[in-house]
C-alpha positions as CSV (number, residue, x, y, z in Angstrom):
1,M,36.8,-84.1,59.4
2,D,34.8,-82.9,63.0
3,Q,36.3,-81.0,65.4
4,Y,36.2,-82.1,69.1
5,K,37.6,-80.8,72.5
6,V,39.8,-83.6,74.2
7,R,40.7,-83.3,77.8
8,I,44.3,-85.0,78.2
9,G,45.3,-84.8,81.9
10,D,45.1,-81.0,82.7
11,Q,45.1,-79.7,79.2
12,T,42.1,-79.4,76.6
13,L,43.2,-79.8,73.3
14,I,40.9,-79.3,69.7
15,V,41.4,-82.0,67.8
16,S,39.9,-83.2,64.3
17,I,38.7,-86.7,64.0
18,E,38.4,-88.6,60.7
19,K,35.2,-91.2,60.8
20,I,36.7,-94.3,60.9
21,N,35.6,-98.2,60.7
22,S,34.1,-99.9,63.9
23,D,37.2,-102.5,63.5
24,D,40.0,-99.8,63.6
25,P,42.3,-100.3,66.3
26,V,41.8,-98.2,69.3
27,I,44.5,-95.6,70.2
28,I,44.7,-94.9,74.0
29,I,46.3,-91.4,75.0
30,P,47.3,-91.5,78.4
31,P,47.4,-88.7,80.8
32,P,51.1,-86.7,80.7
33,P,53.4,-87.9,83.3
34,S,53.3,-85.9,86.5
35,S,55.9,-83.2,87.1
36,G,57.1,-84.9,89.9
37,K,56.6,-82.1,92.3
38,F,54.3,-84.0,94.8
39,L,56.3,-85.7,97.0
40,I,55.2,-89.6,97.7
41,G,57.0,-90.9,101.4
42,S,56.5,-92.9,104.4
43,N,57.7,-92.6,107.7
44,T,60.2,-94.9,109.1
45,F,62.7,-95.4,112.0
46,P,66.5,-95.6,111.6
47,W,66.9,-98.9,111.5
48,V,64.1,-99.8,108.4
49,P,66.5,-100.6,105.5
50,L,66.6,-97.8,103.2
51,S,66.6,-100.2,100.4
52,K,63.0,-101.0,101.3
53,F,62.3,-97.7,99.9
54,S,64.9,-97.2,97.0
55,D,63.7,-100.7,95.6
56,I,60.2,-98.8,95.2
57,G,61.5,-95.7,94.1
58,M,60.5,-93.6,97.0
59,K,62.4,-90.1,97.2
60,S,61.8,-88.7,100.6
61,V,61.2,-90.5,103.7
62,R,60.1,-88.9,107.4
63,C,62.6,-90.4,109.9
64,Y,61.7,-90.3,113.7
65,C,64.5,-89.8,115.9
66,P,63.8,-88.7,119.4
67,W,66.6,-85.8,120.8
68,H,67.8,-87.6,123.5
69,W,69.0,-90.6,120.8
70,V,71.3,-88.2,119.5
71,C,72.4,-85.7,122.1
72,T,73.5,-85.4,125.5
73,E,73.3,-82.0,127.7
74,K,77.0,-81.9,126.5
75,G,76.2,-81.5,122.9
76,L,75.6,-84.0,119.8
77,F,76.1,-87.7,120.3
78,I,75.0,-88.4,116.9
79,E,77.8,-91.0,115.2
80,P,77.5,-93.4,117.1
81,M,74.1,-92.8,118.2
82,H,73.8,-92.3,122.2
83,Q,70.7,-94.5,121.9
84,A,68.8,-96.9,119.3
85,Y,72.3,-97.7,117.9
86,T,71.7,-100.5,115.1
87,N,74.0,-102.1,111.9
88,E,71.7,-99.9,109.7
89,A,72.1,-96.9,111.4
90,P,75.4,-96.7,114.1
91,G,74.7,-92.8,113.7
92,I,73.0,-90.3,111.6
93,D,76.2,-89.7,109.6
94,T,75.8,-93.4,108.1
95,Y,72.2,-93.0,107.6
96,L,72.0,-89.4,105.8
97,T,75.3,-90.8,103.7
98,N,73.3,-94.1,102.8
99,A,70.3,-92.3,101.8
100,K,71.8,-89.6,99.9
101,A,73.5,-92.6,98.1
102,K,70.2,-93.9,97.5
103,G,68.8,-90.5,96.2
104,I,66.4,-90.5,99.1
105,D,65.8,-87.0,100.7
106,V,65.3,-87.9,104.6
107,L,63.2,-85.3,106.7
108,M,64.2,-85.7,110.0
109,C,61.7,-85.4,112.8
110,F,63.6,-84.8,115.8
111,N,61.0,-85.7,118.7
112,Q,60.4,-85.8,122.4
113,C,62.5,-83.8,125.3
114,P,65.3,-85.5,127.0
115,E,65.3,-86.4,130.5
116,W,68.3,-84.1,131.1
117,L,66.1,-81.4,130.1
118,R,62.8,-82.1,131.5
119,P,63.1,-84.8,134.3
120,T,60.4,-87.5,134.8
121,G,62.4,-90.6,136.1
122,N,60.9,-92.7,133.7
123,G,63.7,-94.6,133.0
124,T,64.0,-94.4,129.1
125,N,66.0,-90.7,129.0
126,G,63.3,-89.2,127.0
127,N,59.7,-88.1,127.4
128,D,56.5,-86.3,125.8
129,Y,56.8,-83.1,127.6
130,P,57.5,-80.0,125.3
131,P,61.3,-79.2,125.0
132,I,61.3,-76.6,127.7
133,K,62.7,-77.0,131.2
134,P,59.7,-76.6,134.0
135,G,58.6,-73.4,135.2
136,K,60.0,-71.3,132.1
137,N,58.0,-68.8,130.3
138,R,56.2,-70.8,127.5
139,I,55.2,-67.9,124.9
140,D,59.2,-66.5,125.3
141,P,61.5,-68.0,122.5
142,K,64.3,-67.5,124.4
143,S,63.0,-70.3,126.7
144,Y,63.6,-72.7,124.3
145,A,67.1,-72.0,123.9
146,E,68.3,-75.7,124.4
147,Y,65.8,-77.4,121.6
148,A,67.2,-74.1,119.3
149,E,70.9,-74.6,119.8
150,F,70.3,-78.4,119.2
151,F,68.5,-77.9,115.7
152,F,71.4,-75.3,115.0
153,Q,73.8,-77.9,115.7
154,V,72.3,-80.5,113.8
155,V,71.6,-78.2,110.6
156,A,75.6,-77.1,111.0
157,R,76.7,-80.8,110.6
158,Y,74.3,-81.7,107.7
159,G,73.4,-78.9,106.1
160,S,76.0,-77.6,103.5
161,V,77.6,-74.3,105.4
162,V,80.9,-75.0,107.1
163,H,81.1,-73.5,110.5
164,P,84.1,-73.2,112.9
165,E,84.7,-76.0,115.2
166,S,84.4,-73.1,117.8
167,K,80.9,-73.3,117.4
168,L,80.1,-76.7,117.4
169,K,79.3,-78.7,120.3
170,I,80.1,-82.4,120.4
171,D,79.8,-85.0,123.6
172,T,83.2,-87.0,123.0
173,T,83.0,-89.1,126.1
174,P,82.5,-93.2,125.3
175,Q,79.8,-94.6,126.6
176,Y,82.2,-97.9,126.8
177,P,85.7,-98.7,126.4
178,N,86.9,-98.4,122.6
179,Q,83.7,-96.9,121.5
180,P,84.3,-94.6,118.6
181,T,84.1,-90.9,119.9
182,N,82.0,-88.1,118.2
183,Q,83.7,-85.9,116.1
184,K,83.2,-82.6,115.3
185,K,81.9,-81.9,111.1
186,S,80.1,-79.3,109.5
187,G,78.5,-78.7,106.2
188,L,78.1,-82.2,104.9
189,G,75.2,-81.4,102.6
190,L,73.3,-84.3,103.5
191,I,70.0,-82.9,104.2
192,K,67.6,-80.2,102.6
193,M,64.8,-79.9,105.3
194,V,63.9,-80.2,109.1
195,E,61.2,-81.0,111.0
196,I,61.3,-79.0,114.3
197,G,59.3,-81.9,116.7
198,N,55.8,-83.7,116.5
199,E,52.3,-83.6,117.7
200,F,52.8,-80.6,120.4
201,D,49.2,-80.1,120.2
202,R,48.6,-83.3,122.4
203,W,44.8,-82.9,123.0
204,W,44.6,-86.2,124.6
205,D,46.6,-85.0,127.4
206,G,44.1,-81.9,128.3
207,V,44.4,-78.6,126.2
208,G,45.6,-76.9,129.4
209,S,47.9,-79.7,130.6
210,E,51.6,-79.2,130.8
211,K,52.2,-81.8,128.2
212,Y,50.2,-79.3,125.4
213,L,51.4,-76.5,123.6
214,K,48.9,-74.0,123.0
215,P,49.3,-72.0,119.5
216,E,51.0,-69.1,120.6
217,E,53.2,-71.7,122.9
218,H,54.3,-73.6,119.6
219,A,54.8,-70.4,117.4
220,A,57.4,-69.0,120.2
221,M,59.2,-72.3,119.7
222,L,59.2,-72.7,116.4
223,S,60.2,-69.1,116.0
224,A,63.4,-69.6,118.2
225,C,64.0,-73.1,116.3
226,Y,63.7,-71.0,112.9
227,D,65.9,-68.6,113.4
228,A,68.8,-71.3,114.8
229,V,68.3,-73.4,111.6
230,K,68.5,-70.1,109.2
231,S,71.7,-69.0,110.9
232,A,73.3,-72.6,110.6
233,D,72.3,-72.8,106.9
234,P,69.4,-70.4,105.2
235,S,68.4,-72.9,102.5
236,I,67.6,-75.3,105.0
237,K,63.4,-75.7,104.6
238,V,61.9,-75.6,108.2
239,V,59.3,-78.0,108.5
240,M,56.9,-77.3,111.4
241,A,56.0,-80.2,113.9
242,G,53.2,-81.9,112.2
243,L,49.5,-81.1,113.9
244,T,47.3,-83.9,115.0
245,D,44.7,-82.8,112.5
246,L,43.6,-80.5,110.3
247,N,43.2,-77.7,112.8
248,F,43.2,-74.5,110.8
249,L,42.1,-72.6,114.0
250,Y,45.3,-73.6,115.7
251,L,47.2,-72.5,112.6
252,K,45.9,-69.2,112.6
253,G,46.9,-68.8,116.3
254,M,50.2,-69.3,115.5
255,H,50.4,-67.1,112.9
256,A,48.9,-64.2,114.9
257,W,51.5,-64.9,117.4
258,A,54.4,-64.6,114.7
259,Q,52.7,-61.5,113.4
260,N,52.7,-60.0,117.0
261,N,56.0,-60.7,117.8
262,R,58.5,-61.4,115.2
263,L,60.1,-58.7,113.1
264,D,59.3,-59.8,109.6
265,K,55.7,-60.8,111.0
266,S,55.8,-64.3,108.6
267,F,54.9,-67.3,109.9
268,P,58.2,-69.2,111.3
269,A,58.4,-72.0,109.0
270,D,58.6,-72.9,105.4
271,I,56.2,-75.6,105.3
272,I,52.9,-76.0,107.2
273,N,52.7,-79.5,108.3
274,V,49.5,-81.5,109.4
275,H,48.4,-85.1,110.0
276,H,44.9,-86.6,109.0
277,Y,43.7,-89.9,109.4
278,S,40.5,-90.6,107.8
279,N,37.6,-92.1,109.6
280,I,33.8,-92.1,108.7
281,G,33.5,-90.7,112.6
282,N,35.6,-87.6,111.5
283,T,33.3,-84.1,112.2
284,P,35.0,-80.7,110.7
285,G,36.2,-78.5,113.5
286,N,36.3,-81.5,115.7
287,F,39.8,-82.0,116.8
288,S,39.7,-84.5,119.8
289,P,38.6,-87.1,116.9
290,N,35.4,-89.1,117.2
291,W,36.7,-92.3,115.5
292,Q,34.3,-95.1,115.0
293,N,35.5,-98.5,115.5
294,N,37.0,-100.4,112.3
295,G,35.9,-96.6,110.6
296,A,39.3,-95.8,108.3
297,C,38.0,-94.8,105.0
298,N,38.9,-93.5,101.8
299,P,38.9,-89.8,101.8
300,D,35.7,-89.3,99.7
301,K,33.8,-91.1,102.4
302,D,35.8,-88.8,105.4
303,P,33.4,-86.0,106.3
304,A,36.2,-83.8,107.5
305,F,38.8,-84.3,104.9
306,S,38.0,-81.4,102.7
307,Q,39.6,-78.8,105.3
308,I,42.8,-79.8,103.8
309,N,41.5,-77.3,101.0
310,D,41.2,-74.3,103.5
311,I,44.8,-75.1,104.8
312,V,46.5,-75.4,101.5
313,S,44.6,-72.1,100.4
314,W,45.7,-70.3,103.4
315,A,48.9,-71.5,103.3
316,K,49.7,-70.3,99.8
317,S,48.2,-66.8,100.9
318,I,51.3,-66.5,103.0
319,G,53.6,-68.1,100.7
320,K,54.0,-71.5,102.3
321,S,53.8,-75.1,101.1
322,V,51.9,-77.7,103.0
323,F,53.0,-81.1,103.9
324,V,50.9,-84.1,105.1
325,T,53.3,-86.2,107.4
326,E,50.8,-88.7,108.5
327,F,47.8,-90.8,107.3
328,G,47.0,-94.3,106.9
329,A,45.2,-97.3,108.2
330,D,45.3,-100.4,110.3
331,T,44.9,-103.8,108.3
332,K,43.8,-105.7,111.6
333,P,41.2,-105.1,114.5
334,P,41.0,-104.2,117.2
335,S,41.4,-100.0,115.9
336,M,39.1,-97.4,115.2
337,M,41.6,-96.9,112.3
338,H,41.2,-100.4,111.0
339,V,39.9,-100.5,107.2
340,L,37.4,-103.1,106.7
341,G,38.9,-105.3,103.9
342,G,42.6,-105.7,105.5
343,E,45.2,-105.3,103.6
344,M,44.0,-105.0,100.1
345,A,41.6,-102.3,101.5
346,Q,44.3,-100.7,103.1
347,A,46.3,-100.4,99.6
348,E,43.5,-98.5,98.0
349,L,42.7,-96.2,100.7
350,I,46.7,-95.2,100.6
351,M,46.7,-94.8,96.8
352,K,43.5,-92.8,97.0
353,S,44.9,-90.4,100.0
354,F,48.0,-89.6,97.9
355,E,46.1,-88.5,95.0
356,A,43.4,-86.8,97.1
357,Y,46.2,-85.1,98.8
358,E,47.8,-84.1,95.5
359,A,44.4,-82.7,93.9
360,A,44.2,-80.5,97.0
361,G,47.5,-78.8,96.5
362,V,49.6,-80.8,99.0
363,S,53.4,-80.9,98.4
364,A,54.0,-84.0,100.0
365,A,52.3,-86.8,102.0
366,Y,54.3,-89.6,104.1
367,V,52.2,-92.8,105.0
368,F,52.3,-94.0,108.3
369,T,53.8,-96.1,108.5
370,A,57.1,-98.5,106.9
371,I,56.8,-101.4,109.3
372,D,54.2,-102.9,111.7
373,D,54.7,-102.9,115.1
374,L,56.2,-105.8,117.0
375,N,53.2,-106.3,119.1
376,A,50.9,-106.3,115.8
377,V,49.9,-110.3,116.0
378,N,47.0,-109.4,117.7
379,G,45.9,-106.1,116.4
380,G,45.8,-102.9,118.1
381,Q,45.7,-99.1,117.2
382,F,48.1,-98.0,115.1
383,Q,50.1,-101.5,115.0
384,T,49.2,-102.8,111.6
385,C,49.3,-99.9,109.9
386,G,52.7,-100.6,108.1
387,I,52.9,-101.2,104.2
388,M,55.3,-103.7,105.5
389,T,55.0,-106.6,108.5
390,S,56.8,-106.3,111.4
391,Q,60.7,-106.5,112.1
392,A,59.9,-109.8,114.1
393,T,58.6,-111.3,110.6
394,G,61.1,-109.9,108.1
395,M,59.7,-106.8,106.9
396,Q,57.6,-108.1,104.0
397,P,55.9,-106.3,101.7
398,K,51.8,-106.0,102.2
399,P,49.8,-104.8,98.8
400,A,50.0,-101.3,100.0
401,Y,53.9,-101.7,99.3
402,T,53.3,-102.6,96.0
403,A,50.8,-100.3,95.1
404,I,53.1,-97.5,96.0
405,K,56.0,-99.0,93.9
406,N,53.2,-99.3,91.0
407,L,52.1,-95.6,91.6
408,I,55.5,-94.1,91.6
409,A,56.7,-96.3,88.7
410,S,53.3,-95.0,86.7
411,R,54.8,-91.0,87.1
412,M,58.4,-91.6,85.8
């Protein structure tokens, strides 16, 4: 017998092989199953049926929920919801209870700023300004007291620690006659993690603009919310708001503020969170992307993709893990994030991205997004990046949806 080294998955084995006849059957040894530590997820909204994700074996989703949908100046208005009430999710209690029953962990991403905190008169009850009253000191954690209190209330309700009713703030005023009123509840045990906002580094509004949070400002805000979450339930993982891109310098700026201002000198989140859209026009270190039209591409064609390795390595050095909570591509032009080849090419890009992020040491990746926009008929930036068609067309599976199902099944 001859001895050979054989690579199986991530293991190298020494095997003895006896010469066989050429017509003997070939035995294929598959790689070992995944450890299951890498989370494969999707972005979504509360009105997308959770069965769409459980049907493909998905164990985690990132759910956008603007702050003003579930809270007024008086307190939580969360079950029923103050805005965006649907039969699928009349309230977040119902949504999270249904998710738990289906084995899905929900990363609630509470984003935007209510008009009652930062009035703009835009008529939607919410806006994209940072969660701070005008004129306040943006590098003082105390300036974000309202935002921190909101997260305390959310985690007191959905974490596993029961709090006295005297600590719970609920708006019990119905919006219309006979509407069920919100009730004080705590320790429901429905979440394991929570995300503190979304894309505060809004470079498109101008780095010096009021809508943009500088690294030290973001860190101050995150610090206040981190402490509030941990005081409500120390076991809940705090996920920082996803940055718009793989901006290592921004993250290090946040860390510098924490080292100079927090007693424990630690980064005020359990999970570092970034977004990244692979495009042939990406340039390492440029965070106002020079995307090319129809330029969405697989990670190996993305000039800036390797930056994720530096972020993961740094995060590990300070005891943190990394999530990528947005990536993906449009299936129709016009869009700079349209991938040539349409729906089949989108499916390949998503599969290659999941594989590349896992290989880089990322702990979880969430494709953007679950369903196409209602106005997706004629394409448009981020209008056709769903793994399903729009709500208007019945949320039909696109090839990416089936590809994700097959990927998850292959890892079980």
